[in-house]
C-alpha positions in Angstrom: 11.3 29.6 -19.6 11.0 28.3 -15.9 13.9 29.1 -13.7 16.3 26.6 -12.3 14.8 26.9 -8.8 11.3 26.2 -10.1 12.6 23.2 -12.1 14.4 21.9 -9.0 11.3 22.4 -6.8 9.2 20.5 -9.4 11.8 17.7 -9.5 11.6 17.2 -5.8 7.8 17.2 -5.9 7.9 14.5 -8.6 10.5 12.5 -6.8 8.5 12.4 -3.5 5.2 11.6 -5.4 7.0 8.9 -7.4 8.2 7.2 -4.2 4.7 7.2 -3.0 3.3 5.6 -6.2 6.2 3.2 -6.3 5.4 1.9 -2.8 1.7 1.7 -3.8 2.7 -0.4 -6.8 4.9 -2.7 -4.7 1.9 -4.2 -2.9 0.2 -4.9 -6.2 3.3 -6.5 -7.7 3.7 -8.8 -4.8 0.2 -10.3 -5.2 0.4 -10.2 -9.0 3.9 -11.6 -9.4 3.9 -14.3 -6.7 0.2 -15.2 -6.3 -0.8 -14.8 -9.9 -3.8 -12.7 -9.0 -4.7 -9.4 -10.7 -6.1 -7.4 -7.9 -8.1 -4.5 -9.4 -9.3 -3.6 -5.8 -5.7 -2.7 -4.9 -6.3 1.1 -5.1 -9.7 1.0 -3.7 -8.4 -0.6 -0.5 -5.6 2.0 -0.5 -8.2 4.7 -0.5 -10.2 2.9 2.1 -7.1 3.0 4.3 -6.7 6.7 3.7 -10.3 7.4 4.7 -10.0 5.2 7.9 -6.9 7.1 8.8 -8.7 10.4 8.3 -11.7 9.2 10.4 -9.6 7.9 13.3 -7.0 10.6 13.5 -8.7 13.6 11.9 -12.3 13.2 13.3 -11.8 11.0 16.4 -8.5 12.5 17.4 -6.7 9.1 17.7 -2.9 9.4 17.8 -1.4 8.5 14.3 0.8 5.8 15.8 -2.2 4.1 17.4 -4.0 4.5 14.1 -1.2 2.4 12.4 -1.4 -0.2 15.2 -5.1 -0.5 14.8 -5.5 -0.5 11.0 -2.4 -2.6 10.0 -3.6 -5.9 11.6 -7.1 -5.2 10.2 -5.9 -5.1 6.7 -3.6 -8.0 7.2 -6.6 -10.1 8.3 -8.5 -8.8 5.3 -5.8 -10.0 3.0 -5.9 -13.4 4.6 -9.7 -13.6 4.2 -9.5 -12.6 0.5 -6.8 -15.2 -0.2 -8.9 -17.9 1.6 -11.9 -17.1 -0.6 -9.7 -17.2 -3.8 -8.2 -20.5 -2.7 -11.7 -22.0 -1.7 -13.3 -21.2 -5.0 -10.2 -21.7 -7.2 -10.1 -18.2 -8.5 -7.5 -18.0 -11.3 -5.6 -15.2 -12.8 -8.2 -14.0 -15.2 -11.2 -14.7 -13.0 -9.6 -12.5 -10.4 -10.1 -9.5 -12.6 -13.9 -10.0 -12.3 -13.9 -10.8 -8.7 -11.6 -8.0 -7.5 -13.5 -5.5 -9.8 -16.7 -6.5 -7.7 -14.7 -5.8 -4.6 -13.7 -2.4 -6.0 -17.3 -1.4 -6.7 -18.3 -2.5 -3.1 -15.4 -0.6 -1.5 -16.0 2.5 -3.5 -19.8 2.4 -2.8 -19.0 2.1 1.0 -16.6 5.1 0.8 -19.2 7.1 -1.0 -21.9 6.2 1.5 -19.8 6.7 4.6 -17.9 9.9 3.7 -19.7 11.2 0.6 -17.9 12.8 -2.3 -17.0 16.0 -0.4 -13.3 17.0 0.0 -11.7 15.6 3.2 -8.4 17.0 4.4 -6.3 15.8 7.3 -4.3 18.6 8.8 -1.7 18.1 11.7 0.7 20.7 13.1 3.6 19.4 11.0 1.8 19.5 7.7 3.5 22.6 6.3 6.9 22.3 7.9 9.8 22.5 5.4 13.6 22.8 5.4 15.5 25.2 3.2 18.3 23.6 1.1 19.8 26.5 -0.9 17.1 28.0 -3.0 14.9 25.0 -2.6 12.4 24.1 0.1 12.1 20.4 1.2 8.7 19.6 2.8 9.5 17.6 6.0 6.5 15.3 5.7 7.1 14.5 2.0 10.9 14.0 2.6 10.2 11.5 5.5 7.5 9.8 3.4 10.1 9.3 0.6 12.7 7.9 3.0 10.0 5.5 4.4 9.2 4.4 0.8 12.8 3.7 0.0 13.4 1.9 3.4 10.3 -0.3 2.9 11.2 -1.2 -0.7 14.7 -2.1 0.2 13.4 -4.1 3.1 11.0 -6.1 0.9 13.8 -6.7 -1.6 16.1 -8.0 1.2 13.2 -10.1 2.6 12.6 -11.8 -0.7 16.2 -12.5 -1.5 17.8 -13.3 1.8 15.2 -15.0 4.0 13.8 -18.5 3.9 10.2 -17.2 3.4 11.3 -14.9 0.5 13.2 -17.7 -1.3 10.3 -20.1 -0.7 7.9 -17.6 -2.3 10.1 -17.1 -5.3 10.4 -20.9 -5.7 6.7 -21.4 -5.4 6.1 -18.7 -8.0 8.4 -20.4 -10.5 7.0 -24.0 -10.0 4.6 -24.7 -7.1 4.7 -28.4 -7.6 8.5 -28.7 -7.4 8.5 -26.3 -4.4 5.9 -28.5 -2.7 8.1 -31.6 -3.3 10.8 -29.9 -1.3 8.5 -29.3 1.6 7.4 -25.7 0.9 3.8 -25.1 1.9 2.5 -22.9 -0.9 -0.9 -22.3 0.6 0.4 -21.0 3.9 3.0 -18.8 2.1 0.2 -17.4 -0.1 -1.8 -16.4 3.0 1.2 -14.6 4.5 2.0 -12.8 1.2 -1.6 -11.8 0.7 -1.8 -10.3 4.2 1.6 -8.4 3.7 0.4 -7.1 0.3 -2.8 -5.9 1.7 -0.9 -4.0 4.4 1.4 -2.5 1.7 -1.7 -1.2 0.0 -2.5 1.1 2.8 1.0 2.1 3.8 1.4 4.7 0.9 -1.9 6.4 1.8 -1.0 6.4 5.5 2.4 7.9 4.8 0.6 11.0 3.5 -1.6 11.3 6.6 -0.6 14.9 7.3 -1.6 16.1 3.8 -4.3 13.7 2.8 -6.6 15.3 0.4 -9.5 12.8 -0.2 -12.3 13.3 -2.5 
């Protein structure tokens, strides 16, 4: 029978990992729920962000903050480009399965070609720091990651419920034609949301920059 300390430590690990996966799923739910696009490339782009973070910070020695500044706009622009392609060729909900599956294959092939299948680990000085709380040890990086996940999730919820853009997105998702009749530009909002969702795909992987173990 495992001890209470072991169970508590396992609970903390599951809680922190669950926050990471929850934030990762948030980007997918934004595009699926409001754009009606099933993006199978969601996780492939998340891993691409992790590898880019490893390359810039771990190999080239770029500061992690500068890495965020460089990669976030890049993925936002990538999200805009994907949405423009979907709109140009009228890709529907089910057709998006095939299209994004193709993107997944391309991204995974690029990752394999660029970084091979060898284990990649990004280590920084704060990787193994922890705080003792009674008999438990709370890893500093994982704890901060969980707080970031909670803050970003609450921020998205508040953005969708209390801002004009969020309310317009919800209205467009319910009935695009009626929303357009009230002056809501559904296409422009779709571009913004696609870019935000693409940035969200890379945030969970970047939030684990200090312990990234990439295979």
